[in-house]
PQR file with spaces between the fields and no chain letter, atoms N, CA, C, O and H, PARSE charges and radii, in Angstrom:
ATOM       1  N    MET     1      89.143   88.213  107.954 -0.4000 1.5000
ATOM       2  CA   MET     1      89.983   87.073  108.261 -0.0000 2.0000
ATOM       3  C    MET     1      90.371   86.325  106.987  0.5500 1.7000
ATOM       4  O    MET     1      91.527   85.939  106.814 -0.5500 1.4000
ATOM       5  N    LEU     2      89.407   86.126  106.104 -0.4000 1.5000
ATOM       6  CA   LEU     2      89.680   85.418  104.861 -0.0000 2.0000
ATOM       7  C    LEU     2      90.699   86.177  104.011  0.5500 1.7000
ATOM       8  O    LEU     2      91.560   85.572  103.372 -0.5500 1.4000
ATOM       9  H    LEU     2      88.468   86.440  106.245  0.4000 1.0000
ATOM      10  N    LYS     3      90.597   87.472  104.010 -0.4000 1.5000
ATOM      11  CA   LYS     3      91.520   88.300  103.234 -0.0000 2.0000
ATOM      12  C    LYS     3      92.955   88.119  103.735  0.5500 1.7000
ATOM      13  O    LYS     3      93.888   88.048  102.935 -0.5500 1.4000
ATOM      14  H    LYS     3      89.898   87.963  104.529  0.4000 1.0000
ATOM      15  N    ILE     4      93.130   88.046  105.037 -0.4000 1.5000
ATOM      16  CA   ILE     4      94.457   87.842  105.618 -0.0000 2.0000
ATOM      17  C    ILE     4      95.017   86.491  105.201  0.5500 1.7000
ATOM      18  O    ILE     4      96.192   86.381  104.852 -0.5500 1.4000
ATOM      19  H    ILE     4      92.372   88.103  105.688  0.4000 1.0000
ATOM      20  N    LEU     5      94.181   85.470  105.238 -0.4000 1.5000
ATOM      21  CA   LEU     5      94.626   84.144  104.824 -0.0000 2.0000
ATOM      22  C    LEU     5      95.021   84.117  103.352  0.5500 1.7000
ATOM      23  O    LEU     5      96.001   83.470  102.982 -0.5500 1.4000
ATOM      24  H    LEU     5      93.227   85.559  105.523  0.4000 1.0000
ATOM      25  N    LEU     6      94.270   84.808  102.522 -0.4000 1.5000
ATOM      26  CA   LEU     6      94.610   84.875  101.095 -0.0000 2.0000
ATOM      27  C    LEU     6      95.943   85.595  100.872  0.5500 1.7000
ATOM      28  O    LEU     6      96.740   85.186  100.028 -0.5500 1.4000
ATOM      29  H    LEU     6      93.474   85.333  102.822  0.4000 1.0000
ATOM      30  N    LEU     7      96.176   86.653  101.622 -0.4000 1.5000
ATOM      31  CA   LEU     7      97.446   87.364  101.506 -0.0000 2.0000
ATOM      32  C    LEU     7      98.614   86.476  101.929  0.5500 1.7000
ATOM      33  O    LEU     7      99.654   86.461  101.270 -0.5500 1.4000
ATOM      34  H    LEU     7      95.529   86.985  102.308  0.4000 1.0000
ATOM      35  N    GLU     8      98.449   85.747  103.013 -0.4000 1.5000
ATOM      36  CA   GLU     8      99.494   84.831  103.469 -0.0000 2.0000
ATOM      37  C    GLU     8      99.741   83.738  102.434  0.5500 1.7000
ATOM      38  O    GLU     8     100.887   83.379  102.165 -0.5500 1.4000
ATOM      39  H    GLU     8      97.604   85.759  103.549  0.4000 1.0000
ATOM      40  N    PHE     9      98.669   83.214  101.858 -0.4000 1.5000
ATOM      41  CA   PHE     9      98.798   82.183  100.831 -0.0000 2.0000
ATOM      42  C    PHE     9      99.544   82.723   99.606  0.5500 1.7000
ATOM      43  O    PHE     9     100.391   82.034   99.036 -0.5500 1.4000
ATOM      44  H    PHE     9      97.738   83.506  102.076  0.4000 1.0000
ATOM      45  N    LEU    10      99.232   83.929   99.214 -0.4000 1.5000
ATOM      46  CA   LEU    10      99.892   84.553   98.076 -0.0000 2.0000
ATOM      47  C    LEU    10     101.390   84.697   98.317  0.5500 1.7000
ATOM      48  O    LEU    10     102.194   84.430   97.424 -0.5500 1.4000
ATOM      49  H    LEU    10      98.545   84.488   99.677  0.4000 1.0000
ATOM      50  N    VAL    11     101.763   85.117   99.511 -0.4000 1.5000
ATOM      51  CA   VAL    11     103.180   85.263   99.853 -0.0000 2.0000
ATOM      52  C    VAL    11     103.875   83.905   99.842  0.5500 1.7000
ATOM      53  O    VAL    11     104.982   83.779   99.319 -0.5500 1.4000
ATOM      54  H    VAL    11     101.110   85.335  100.236  0.4000 1.0000
ATOM      55  N    MET    12     103.242   82.903  100.408 -0.4000 1.5000
ATOM      56  CA   MET    12     103.850   81.562  100.432 -0.0000 2.0000
ATOM      57  C    MET    12     104.038   81.010   99.021  0.5500 1.7000
ATOM      58  O    MET    12     105.072   80.419   98.709 -0.5500 1.4000
ATOM      59  H    MET    12     102.343   83.006  100.833  0.4000 1.0000
ATOM      60  N    MET    13     103.036   81.205   98.179 -0.4000 1.5000
ATOM      61  CA   MET    13     103.139   80.714   96.801 -0.0000 2.0000
ATOM      62  C    MET    13     104.225   81.462   96.023  0.5500 1.7000
ATOM      63  O    MET    13     104.938   80.872   95.210 -0.5500 1.4000
ATOM      64  H    MET    13     102.196   81.685   98.432  0.4000 1.0000
ATOM      65  N    SER    14     104.339   82.745   96.278 -0.4000 1.5000
ATOM      66  CA   SER    14     105.370   83.533   95.607 -0.0000 2.0000
ATOM      67  C    SER    14     106.765   83.061   96.012  0.5500 1.7000
ATOM      68  O    SER    14     107.649   82.917   95.168 -0.5500 1.4000
ATOM      69  H    SER    14     103.760   83.224   96.938  0.4000 1.0000
ATOM      70  N    ARG    15     106.952   82.825   97.288 -0.4000 1.5000
ATOM      71  CA   ARG    15     108.250   82.316   97.768 -0.0000 2.0000
ATOM      72  C    ARG    15     108.569   80.966   97.153  0.5500 1.7000
ATOM      73  O    ARG    15     109.694   80.721   96.717 -0.5500 1.4000
ATOM      74  H    ARG    15     106.234   82.942   97.975  0.4000 1.0000
ATOM      75  N    ALA    16     107.575   80.094   97.120 -0.4000 1.5000
ATOM      76  CA   ALA    16     107.787   78.765   96.547 -0.0000 2.0000
ATOM      77  C    ALA    16     108.123   78.854   95.063  0.5500 1.7000
ATOM      78  O    ALA    16     108.964   78.100   94.574 -0.5500 1.4000
ATOM      79  H    ALA    16     106.661   80.293   97.475  0.4000 1.0000
ATOM      80  N    ALA    17     107.482   79.757   94.348 -0.4000 1.5000
ATOM      81  CA   ALA    17     107.762   79.918   92.921 -0.0000 2.0000
ATOM      82  C    ALA    17     109.195   80.382   92.690  0.5500 1.7000
ATOM      83  O    ALA    17     109.874   79.880   91.794 -0.5500 1.4000
ATOM      84  H    ALA    17     106.799   80.369   94.746  0.4000 1.0000
ATOM      85  N    VAL    18     109.657   81.335   93.488 -0.4000 1.5000
ATOM      86  CA   VAL    18     111.035   81.831   93.348 -0.0000 2.0000
ATOM      87  C    VAL    18     112.025   80.726   93.703  0.5500 1.7000
ATOM      88  O    VAL    18     113.025   80.547   93.008 -0.5500 1.4000
ATOM      89  H    VAL    18     109.105   81.744   94.216  0.4000 1.0000
ATOM      90  N    GLU    19     111.757   79.987   94.770 -0.4000 1.5000
ATOM      91  CA   GLU    19     112.646   78.896   95.161 -0.0000 2.0000
ATOM      92  C    GLU    19     112.693   77.798   94.102  0.5500 1.7000
ATOM      93  O    GLU    19     113.701   77.105   93.962 -0.5500 1.4000
ATOM      94  H    GLU    19     110.944   80.132   95.334  0.4000 1.0000
ATOM      95  N    ALA    20     111.599   77.643   93.357 -0.4000 1.5000
ATOM      96  CA   ALA    20     111.544   76.628   92.309 -0.0000 2.0000
ATOM      97  C    ALA    20     112.178   77.096   91.009  0.5500 1.7000
ATOM      98  O    ALA    20     112.280   76.330   90.051 -0.5500 1.4000
ATOM      99  H    ALA    20     110.780   78.206   93.471  0.4000 1.0000
ATOM     100  N    GLY    21     112.606   78.366   90.974 -0.4000 1.5000
ATOM     101  CA   GLY    21     113.313   78.848   89.800 -0.0000 2.0000
ATOM     102  C    GLY    21     112.587   79.867   88.946  0.5500 1.7000
ATOM     103  O    GLY    21     113.095   80.251   87.892 -0.5500 1.4000
ATOM     104  H    GLY    21     112.523   78.988   91.752  0.4000 1.0000
ATOM     105  N    ALA    22     111.429   80.311   89.360 -0.4000 1.5000
ATOM     106  CA   ALA    22     110.707   81.335   88.593 -0.0000 2.0000
ATOM     107  C    ALA    22     111.465   82.655   88.666  0.5500 1.7000
ATOM     108  O    ALA    22     112.090   82.950   89.685 -0.5500 1.4000
ATOM     109  H    ALA    22     111.017   79.999   90.216  0.4000 1.0000
ATOM     110  N    PRO    23     111.420   83.448   87.607 -0.5600 1.5000
ATOM     111  CA   PRO    23     112.103   84.747   87.625  0.2800 2.0000
ATOM     112  C    PRO    23     111.552   85.642   88.736  0.5500 1.7000
ATOM     113  O    PRO    23     110.349   85.895   88.805 -0.5500 1.4000
ATOM     114  N    GLN    24     112.432   86.107   89.589 -0.4000 1.5000
ATOM     115  CA   GLN    24     112.018   86.873   90.761 -0.0000 2.0000
ATOM     116  C    GLN    24     111.257   88.143   90.388  0.5500 1.7000
ATOM     117  O    GLN    24     110.284   88.493   91.056 -0.5500 1.4000
ATOM     118  H    GLN    24     113.409   85.901   89.533  0.4000 1.0000
ATOM     119  N    THR    25     111.681   88.836   89.335 -0.4000 1.5000
ATOM     120  CA   THR    25     111.014   90.082   88.964 -0.0000 2.0000
ATOM     121  C    THR    25     109.572   89.831   88.527  0.5500 1.7000
ATOM     122  O    THR    25     108.685   90.629   88.831 -0.5500 1.4000
ATOM     123  H    THR    25     112.471   88.551   88.792  0.4000 1.0000
ATOM     124  N    GLU    26     109.334   88.732   87.819 -0.4000 1.5000
ATOM     125  CA   GLU    26     107.971   88.408   87.399 -0.0000 2.0000
ATOM     126  C    GLU    26     107.096   88.044   88.594  0.5500 1.7000
ATOM     127  O    GLU    26     105.937   88.452   88.669 -0.5500 1.4000
ATOM     128  H    GLU    26     110.054   88.084   87.572  0.4000 1.0000
ATOM     129  N    VAL    27     107.644   87.288   89.512 -0.4000 1.5000
ATOM     130  CA   VAL    27     106.882   86.882   90.693 -0.0000 2.0000
ATOM     131  C    VAL    27     106.560   88.095   91.558  0.5500 1.7000
ATOM     132  O    VAL    27     105.448   88.214   92.073 -0.5500 1.4000
ATOM     133  H    VAL    27     108.585   86.957   89.451  0.4000 1.0000
ATOM     134  N    ILE    28     107.518   88.987   91.718 -0.4000 1.5000
ATOM     135  CA   ILE    28     107.278   90.197   92.511 -0.0000 2.0000
ATOM     136  C    ILE    28     106.181   91.039   91.877  0.5500 1.7000
ATOM     137  O    ILE    28     105.307   91.550   92.577 -0.5500 1.4000
ATOM     138  H    ILE    28     108.421   88.890   91.300  0.4000 1.0000
ATOM     139  N    GLY    29     106.219   91.185   90.559 -0.4000 1.5000
ATOM     140  CA   GLY    29     105.173   91.940   89.864 -0.0000 2.0000
ATOM     141  C    GLY    29     103.807   91.305   90.023  0.5500 1.7000
ATOM     142  O    GLY    29     102.816   91.989   90.280 -0.5500 1.4000
ATOM     143  H    GLY    29     106.929   90.770   89.991  0.4000 1.0000
ATOM     144  N    PHE    30     103.765   89.996   89.867 -0.4000 1.5000
ATOM     145  CA   PHE    30     102.512   89.256   90.035 -0.0000 2.0000
ATOM     146  C    PHE    30     101.983   89.422   91.459  0.5500 1.7000
ATOM     147  O    PHE    30     100.801   89.700   91.663 -0.5500 1.4000
ATOM     148  H    PHE    30     104.570   89.441   89.658  0.4000 1.0000
ATOM     149  N    CYS    31     102.858   89.253   92.428 -0.4000 1.5000
ATOM     150  CA   CYS    31     102.466   89.346   93.837 -0.0000 2.0000
ATOM     151  C    CYS    31     101.981   90.759   94.162  0.5500 1.7000
ATOM     152  O    CYS    31     100.951   90.930   94.814 -0.5500 1.4000
ATOM     153  H    CYS    31     103.818   89.027   92.262  0.4000 1.0000
ATOM     154  N    TYR    32     102.716   91.758   93.713 -0.4000 1.5000
ATOM     155  CA   TYR    32     102.339   93.145   93.990 -0.0000 2.0000
ATOM     156  C    TYR    32     100.962   93.471   93.414  0.5500 1.7000
ATOM     157  O    TYR    32     100.131   94.097   94.073 -0.5500 1.4000
ATOM     158  H    TYR    32     103.552   91.620   93.183  0.4000 1.0000
ATOM     159  N    ARG    33     100.739   93.038   92.181 -0.4000 1.5000
ATOM     160  CA   ARG    33      99.460   93.314   91.530 -0.0000 2.0000
ATOM     161  C    ARG    33      98.302   92.694   92.315  0.5500 1.7000
ATOM     162  O    ARG    33      97.272   93.336   92.516 -0.5500 1.4000
ATOM     163  H    ARG    33     101.414   92.529   91.647  0.4000 1.0000
ATOM     164  N    HIS    34      98.471   91.458   92.756 -0.4000 1.5000
ATOM     165  CA   HIS    34      97.388   90.782   93.464 -0.0000 2.0000
ATOM     166  C    HIS    34      97.227   91.288   94.899  0.5500 1.7000
ATOM     167  O    HIS    34      96.109   91.338   95.411 -0.5500 1.4000
ATOM     168  H    HIS    34      99.308   90.936   92.593  0.4000 1.0000
ATOM     169  N    VAL    35      98.311   91.656   95.541 -0.4000 1.5000
ATOM     170  CA   VAL    35      98.194   92.247   96.884 -0.0000 2.0000
ATOM     171  C    VAL    35      97.445   93.568   96.788  0.5500 1.7000
ATOM     172  O    VAL    35      96.607   93.872   97.637 -0.5500 1.4000
ATOM     173  H    VAL    35      99.219   91.615   95.125  0.4000 1.0000
ATOM     174  N    THR    36      97.743   94.350   95.763 -0.4000 1.5000
ATOM     175  CA   THR    36      97.046   95.617   95.560 -0.0000 2.0000
ATOM     176  C    THR    36      95.552   95.383   95.353  0.5500 1.7000
ATOM     177  O    THR    36      94.725   96.098   95.919 -0.5500 1.4000
ATOM     178  H    THR    36      98.424   94.104   95.074  0.4000 1.0000
ATOM     179  N    GLU    37      95.209   94.391   94.549 -0.4000 1.5000
ATOM     180  CA   GLU    37      93.796   94.073   94.321 -0.0000 2.0000
ATOM     181  C    GLU    37      93.118   93.626   95.618  0.5500 1.7000
ATOM     182  O    GLU    37      91.990   94.030   95.900 -0.5500 1.4000
ATOM     183  H    GLU    37      95.880   93.811   94.089  0.4000 1.0000
ATOM     184  N    LEU    38      93.798   92.802   96.397 -0.4000 1.5000
ATOM     185  CA   LEU    38      93.209   92.321   97.645 -0.0000 2.0000
ATOM     186  C    LEU    38      93.003   93.445   98.650  0.5500 1.7000
ATOM     187  O    LEU    38      92.013   93.441   99.381 -0.5500 1.4000
ATOM     188  H    LEU    38      94.714   92.473   96.167  0.4000 1.0000
ATOM     189  N    THR    39      93.909   94.397   98.699 -0.4000 1.5000
ATOM     190  CA   THR    39      93.755   95.487   99.667 -0.0000 2.0000
ATOM     191  C    THR    39      92.589   96.401   99.298  0.5500 1.7000
ATOM     192  O    THR    39      92.048   97.089  100.164 -0.5500 1.4000
ATOM     193  H    THR    39      94.713   94.400   98.104  0.4000 1.0000
ATOM     194  N    MET    40      92.201   96.416   98.036 -0.4000 1.5000
ATOM     195  CA   MET    40      91.093   97.260   97.612 -0.0000 2.0000
ATOM     196  C    MET    40      89.736   96.631   97.911  0.5500 1.7000
ATOM     197  O    MET    40      88.714   97.316   97.858 -0.5500 1.4000
ATOM     198  H    MET    40      92.640   95.857   97.333  0.4000 1.0000
ATOM     199  N    ILE    41      89.713   95.349   98.223 -0.4000 1.5000
ATOM     200  CA   ILE    41      88.461   94.650   98.513 -0.0000 2.0000
ATOM     201  C    ILE    41      87.994   95.023   99.912  0.5500 1.7000
ATOM     202  O    ILE    41      88.760   94.966  100.874 -0.5500 1.4000
ATOM     203  H    ILE    41      90.543   94.793   98.266  0.4000 1.0000
ATOM     204  N    THR    42      86.738   95.401  100.008 -0.4000 1.5000
ATOM     205  CA   THR    42      86.201   95.839  101.307 -0.0000 2.0000
ATOM     206  C    THR    42      85.164   94.861  101.870  0.5500 1.7000
ATOM     207  O    THR    42      84.872   94.905  103.065 -0.5500 1.4000
ATOM     208  H    THR    42      86.116   95.446   99.226  0.4000 1.0000
ATOM     209  N    GLU    43      84.610   93.992  101.044 -0.4000 1.5000
ATOM     210  CA   GLU    43      83.588   93.065  101.502 -0.0000 2.0000
ATOM     211  C    GLU    43      83.953   91.641  101.085  0.5500 1.7000
ATOM     212  O    GLU    43      84.511   91.428  100.008 -0.5500 1.4000
ATOM     213  H    GLU    43      84.847   93.957  100.073  0.4000 1.0000
ATOM     214  N    ASP    44      83.637   90.675  101.936 -0.4000 1.5000
ATOM     215  CA   ASP    44      83.959   89.282  101.649 -0.0000 2.0000
ATOM     216  C    ASP    44      83.321   88.775  100.358  0.5500 1.7000
ATOM     217  O    ASP    44      83.876   87.903   99.690 -0.5500 1.4000
ATOM     218  H    ASP    44      83.184   90.849  102.811  0.4000 1.0000
ATOM     219  N    GLU    45      82.171   89.313  100.009 -0.4000 1.5000
ATOM     220  CA   GLU    45      81.494   88.878   98.785 -0.0000 2.0000
ATOM     221  C    GLU    45      82.341   89.163   97.549  0.5500 1.7000
ATOM     222  O    GLU    45      82.254   88.438   96.558 -0.5500 1.4000
ATOM     223  H    GLU    45      81.720   90.022  100.551  0.4000 1.0000
ATOM     224  N    GLN    46      83.143   90.193   97.601 -0.4000 1.5000
ATOM     225  CA   GLN    46      83.998   90.540   96.467 -0.0000 2.0000
ATOM     226  C    GLN    46      85.104   89.500   96.274  0.5500 1.7000
ATOM     227  O    GLN    46      85.645   89.388   95.173 -0.5500 1.4000
ATOM     228  H    GLN    46      83.214   90.782   98.406  0.4000 1.0000
ATOM     229  N    LEU    47      85.450   88.750   97.299 -0.4000 1.5000
ATOM     230  CA   LEU    47      86.493   87.731   97.195 -0.0000 2.0000
ATOM     231  C    LEU    47      86.070   86.566   96.317  0.5500 1.7000
ATOM     232  O    LEU    47      86.920   85.852   95.785 -0.5500 1.4000
ATOM     233  H    LEU    47      85.011   88.842   98.193  0.4000 1.0000
ATOM     234  N    SER    48      84.786   86.366   96.159 -0.4000 1.5000
ATOM     235  CA   SER    48      84.300   85.228   95.388 -0.0000 2.0000
ATOM     236  C    SER    48      84.314   85.492   93.882  0.5500 1.7000
ATOM     237  O    SER    48      83.999   84.594   93.101 -0.5500 1.4000
ATOM     238  H    SER    48      84.095   86.945   96.591  0.4000 1.0000
ATOM     239  N    ARG    49      84.663   86.674   93.473 -0.4000 1.5000
ATOM     240  CA   ARG    49      84.672   86.998   92.038 -0.0000 2.0000
ATOM     241  C    ARG    49      85.978   86.704   91.409  0.5500 1.7000
ATOM     242  O    ARG    49      86.148   86.921   90.209 -0.5500 1.4000
ATOM     243  H    ARG    49      84.919   87.403   94.107  0.4000 1.0000
């Protein structure tokens, strides 16, 4: 459940950054990298690192 909330938060922050004028390509790269990292996490304890 926590992982899903973090993914939703990441998407919302990425959208807000683009709307505020951040370069879209940089935000997409940042978002993709972190979504990939989050999908590799299998245990909640790993989220605290």
